[in-house]
C-alpha positions in Angstrom: 0.0 0.0 0.0 1.0 3.7 -0.2 2.9 5.2 2.7 1.1 6.2 5.9 1.6 10.0 5.7 0.1 12.8 3.6 1.7 12.4 0.2 1.9 14.0 -3.2 3.2 12.2 -6.3 4.0 14.2 -9.4 3.0 12.7 -12.7 4.2 14.1 -16.1 2.5 12.8 -19.3 3.7 13.6 -22.8 2.4 12.3 -26.2 5.2 11.6 -28.6 3.8 10.5 -32.0 6.1 9.4 -34.9 5.3 12.5 -36.9 5.8 14.8 -33.8 2.6 16.7 -34.7 -0.6 14.5 -34.3 -2.8 15.2 -31.3 -4.1 12.3 -29.3 -6.8 11.2 -26.8 -4.8 10.0 -23.7 -6.2 7.7 -21.0 -4.7 7.4 -17.6 -5.8 4.2 -15.7 -5.3 2.8 -12.2 -6.7 0.1 -9.9 -9.5 1.4 -7.6 -9.1 -1.8 -5.5 -5.4 -0.9 -4.7 -6.4 2.7 -3.9 -9.3 1.7 -1.6 -7.0 -0.9 0.1 -4.6 1.9 1.1 -4.8 3.6 4.4 -5.7 7.0 3.0 -9.0 8.8 3.6 -8.8 10.4 0.2 -6.8 9.9 -3.0 -7.4 12.3 -6.0 -5.9 13.0 -9.4 -5.1 16.7 -9.6 -4.5 18.7 -12.8 -1.7 20.9 -11.6 -1.7 23.4 -14.5 -5.5 24.0 -14.3 -5.6 23.6 -10.5 -8.6 21.3 -10.5 -9.3 17.7 -9.2 -10.1 15.6 -12.3 -10.8 12.3 -10.6 -11.7 10.7 -7.2 -9.4 7.7 -7.5 -11.3 5.7 -4.9 -14.4 5.4 -7.1 -13.1 6.1 -10.7 -10.4 4.1 -12.5 -9.7 6.2 -15.6 -9.2 9.8 -16.7 -9.2 10.8 -20.4 -8.0 14.1 -22.0 -6.9 15.4 -25.4 -3.3 16.4 -25.7 -1.2 18.1 -28.3 1.9 16.3 -29.5 5.2 16.9 -27.6 3.3 18.8 -24.9 4.0 17.7 -21.3 1.0 17.7 -18.9 1.6 17.8 -15.1 -0.7 15.8 -12.8 -0.5 15.1 -9.1 -1.8 12.1 -7.1 -2.7 13.6 -3.7 -3.3 11.2 -0.8 -4.7 12.4 2.6 -4.0 10.8 5.9 -6.8 9.5 8.1 -7.1 11.3 11.5 -7.3 9.3 14.7 -10.6 7.7 15.8 -12.9 9.9 17.9 -12.2 9.1 21.6 -15.3 7.2 23.0 -16.5 4.8 25.7 -15.6 7.0 28.7 -15.2 5.6 32.1 -16.7 7.0 34.3 -19.6 7.2 32.0 -20.8 10.6 30.9 -23.2 12.0 33.5 -22.5 9.3 36.0 -23.0 10.1 39.6 -21.8 8.7 43.0 -18.3 8.1 41.4 -15.6 6.9 43.7 -13.1 9.6 44.6 -10.2 7.3 43.6 -11.6 6.5 40.1 -9.3 6.5 37.1 -10.3 7.8 33.7 -10.3 5.6 30.6 -11.5 5.7 27.0 -11.1 4.0 23.7 -9.6 5.3 20.5 -7.0 4.4 17.9 -6.3 5.0 14.2 -7.3 3.0 11.1 -3.9 3.8 9.4 -1.5 0.9 9.8 1.7 2.1 11.5 0.4 5.3 12.9 1.3 6.2 16.5 -1.6 7.7 18.5 -1.1 9.9 21.6 -3.6 11.7 23.8 -4.0 15.1 25.4 -6.0 14.9 28.6 -8.2 17.9 29.7 -9.6 17.6 33.2 -11.0 19.9 35.9 -14.1 21.3 37.6 -14.6 24.0 34.9 -16.0 23.6 31.5 -14.2 23.6 29.1 -11.6 21.9 31.3 -7.8 22.8 31.2 -5.2 20.6 29.6 -3.2 18.8 32.2 -1.3 16.2 30.2 0.1 16.3 26.7 0.8 13.4 24.3 0.5 10.4 26.6 0.4 7.0 24.9 -2.0 5.2 27.2 -5.9 5.3 27.1 -6.2 5.7 30.9 -5.3 8.4 33.4 -5.1 8.6 37.2 -6.2 12.1 38.3 -5.4 11.4 41.9 -7.8 11.5 44.8 -10.8 13.7 43.9 -13.1 15.8 46.1 -16.4 14.5 47.4 -19.7 15.6 45.9 -18.0 17.5 43.0 -18.7 17.5 39.3 -15.7 17.1 37.1 -15.4 17.7 33.3 -12.9 16.0 31.0 -12.0 15.6 27.3 -9.6 13.6 25.3 -7.9 14.8 22.1 -6.2 12.1 20.0 -3.2 12.9 17.8 -1.4 10.8 15.3 2.3 11.1 14.3 1.4 13.2 11.3 -0.2 16.0 13.4 -3.7 15.0 12.6 -6.1 15.2 15.6 -9.6 14.3 16.7 -11.2 15.8 19.7 -13.7 13.8 21.8 -16.7 15.4 23.4 -16.6 17.0 26.9 -17.7 14.4 29.4 -18.7 14.9 33.0 -19.2 12.9 36.2 -20.0 13.7 39.9 -18.3 12.1 42.8 -20.3 10.7 45.8 -20.8 12.5 49.1 -18.6 11.8 52.0 -20.0 9.1 54.3 -21.1 10.4 57.7 -20.1 8.5 60.8 -22.5 8.0 63.7 -21.5 8.6 67.4 -20.0 11.5 69.2 -16.6 11.3 67.5 -14.8 11.1 70.9 -12.4 13.7 72.2 -10.7 15.9 69.7 -7.8 16.6 72.0 -5.5 19.5 71.3 -4.8 18.7 67.7 -1.0 18.2 68.2 1.4 19.3 65.6 -0.1 18.2 62.2 1.9 16.0 59.9 4.4 17.7 57.5 3.2 17.7 53.9 4.7 14.9 51.8 7.9 15.7 49.9 7.6 15.6 46.2 9.9 13.1 44.6 11.3 13.9 41.1 9.9 11.7 38.3 12.1 9.2 36.6 12.8 9.6 32.8 13.3 6.3 31.0 13.6 6.0 27.2 14.8 2.4 27.1 11.4 1.0 25.9 12.3 1.7 22.3 16.0 0.6 22.3 18.1 0.1 20.3 17.5 3.4 18.6 18.9 3.2 15.0 17.8 4.1 11.5 18.6 5.8 8.3 19.0 9.4 7.2 15.6 11.1 6.5 13.7 8.1 7.9 11.5 8.3 11.0 12.9 6.8 14.2 10.3 6.1 17.0 11.3 7.2 20.5 9.5 5.7 23.4 9.3 7.1 27.0 6.5 4.9 28.3 8.8 3.4 31.1 9.1 6.8 32.7 7.2 7.1 36.0 6.4 9.3 39.0 7.2 7.5 42.3 4.9 9.7 44.3 1.5 8.4 45.5 -1.2 9.6 43.1 1.5 11.5 41.1 1.7 11.4 37.4 3.9 12.7 34.5 2.4 15.5 32.6 5.0 16.2 30.0 7.8 14.5 28.1 10.5 16.7 26.5 13.1 15.2 24.0 16.4 16.7 23.0 17.4 14.8 19.9 21.1 15.9 20.0 21.0 17.6 16.6 19.7 21.0 17.7 16.0 20.0 17.6 13.5 19.0 20.2 10.2 17.1 20.5 7.5 16.3 22.9 5.3 13.5 23.9 5.5 10.1 25.6 6.0 8.5 22.2 7.4 10.6 19.3 9.3 10.3 16.1 12.3 12.2 14.6 14.2 12.2 11.4 18.0 12.9 11.2 19.2 14.7 8.1 22.9 13.8 8.6 24.3 10.4 9.5 26.1 10.0 12.8 25.8 9.1 16.5 23.6 11.3 18.5 23.0 11.6 22.3 19.2 11.8 22.9 18.0 13.2 26.3 14.5 12.7 27.7 13.3 15.1 30.5 9.9 14.4 32.2 7.9 16.8 34.4 5.4 15.7 37.1 2.1 17.2 38.2 3.8 18.9 41.2 
């Protein structure tokens, strides 16, 4: 099949008769089965000089035109990448009530293009629309930590593929349950003592070994994987992944791709930031 990225192929057609003068009716043909079998949402034949689409190549298999002898005509085959699937099947369910304060968020999504890498931005909070709190994570679940009782939360997932196509899901909401009340008199409160010190934030751990060994060819994508990075704090999570590719360029995301334009050995550095 054709490559899994937006692509333009240039096609030049010239009629060369034996007498160098006779015009001709020219027919361009292709296999619609092969085109439909590709991972593209759209494939069209474009007349470059007249700037017009002359055929939808998924449901037509020929294009005819009249050409003068020795006259080159410029066409383009333009293929468009499919965006990721719309995030769906939220848990907690949209509008659910009495949700546990330790609930995790999860959803389903993906991409119909073979070989595409999908990551997710997570928007979450008590306001609508909610703010973005995590960018480009690879998994389809998220632990927001311990939530407040009797509170309505809003959340949204935006799916991205590695060609910068995105699909936003709807804004979902759920409400946590009320705190349980305890009978009795509660005993003697005492003097309160000296409350506990707040927990110390531990730095997250960056780990890019999931994709090793990292090697490839000039001007070809290499996939970098930071999914083994973690935050050792209870209820802590990583909210951003920053990559330094060692060639003067940078990237973001738990999983990302990069192309090197010059052969060599590069030192790649992954830096992660937690929610604290």
